[in-house]
N, C-alpha and C positions, 0 to 999 in steps of 0.2 A: 123737350127740344134736344137736350144733351144726349139722351138715349138714342134719338133718331140719327143724330150726327155720328155718334159712335157706331151705330149699326150700319150706316151708309159707308163709313170708312172701312169697317170690317168686311162688308160685302165686296167693296172695291179691291181690297187687298186679297181676299180669298179668290176672287175672279182673276186677278192678275197672277196670283200664285199658280192657279190651275192652268192659265194660259202659258206661263213660264214652264211648267211641268210638261205640258203637251209639246212645247217647242223643243225642250230637251229630249223628249222621247222621239221627236221627229228628226233629231240631229242638228238643230239650230239653237244651241244654248245661249248665244249672245243676242237673241232676238229682242225686239222692242218691248215685248211684254216683260221680259226679265229686267230690262232697264227701267221700265215704269215702276215695277214693284220695288226695285232698289231705291229709286229717287223718292218714292212715297215713304218708304221706311226711313230713309235719312231724315226727311223733314218732320215726320211724326215723332221720331226720337228727339229731334232738336226741340220740337214744341213741348214735349213732356219735360225735358230737362230745363228749358228756359222757364216754363210755368212753375215748376217745383222751386227753382232758385229764386224766381221773382216773388213767389208766395212767401218763402222763408225770409227774404230780404225785407218785404213789407211788414211781416209779423214782428221782426226784431228791430225795425226802425232804420235799416240801412238805406231803404228807398222810401220816398214819399208817395210815389205813384208807379204803378206797373199795369199796362194795358195789354192783356193777352190777346185781345181781338186784333190789335195792330200787328202782332207777330203772324197771325193767320193770314192777313193780307200780304205781308212781306213774303211769307212762305209760299203762298200761291203764285205770286209773281216770280220769285226767285226759283221756285220748283219747276215752273214751266221753262224758264231759261236753262236751268240745270239739266233738264231732260233733253232739250234741243242741243245743247253743247255736247252732252254725252253721246247722243246718236250721231252727230256730225263729226266730232273731233276726238272722242275717246274719253277714257276715265280721268286722265290727269287734268285737262282743262276743266272738266266738270267738277272735280274736287275743289279747284280754285274758286269756282262759282259758289259752291256750298260754303266754303270757309269765308269767302267775301260776304255772303249773306249773313253769316253769324256775326262777323265783325261790324257789319252795318247795323244789325239789331243792337249790339252792345253800344254802339255810338248813339243810337236813338234813345236807348234807356238812360244812358249817362247824361245826354243832353236834356231829356225830359225832367230829370231829377236835379239839374243844376250843377253837375260835375264837370261839364265841358263849357 
């Protein structure tokens, strides 16, 4: 299952990168394909970092529970919002959505473990 998910993400990123390259060659570097690849890369990076940090915190007893699947749900919802804001309003408001998603996840993890 994990291999198929990884392969699907890899194919989506490769397709998006190819579309972004074609857009750049056609003279439209800020096209939707470029934005999509950027948003997906942001959220995949966030997933990797949160999963790594959550795993370490679980192993060393700082957290009692960490649900990585819940971050996937948050990333899908916030990623769609991130993409829409980036297309409509530009990069600065989209960064605020990304950072807000990270802070929301931090609040969820802290609340789940009794820190809030």
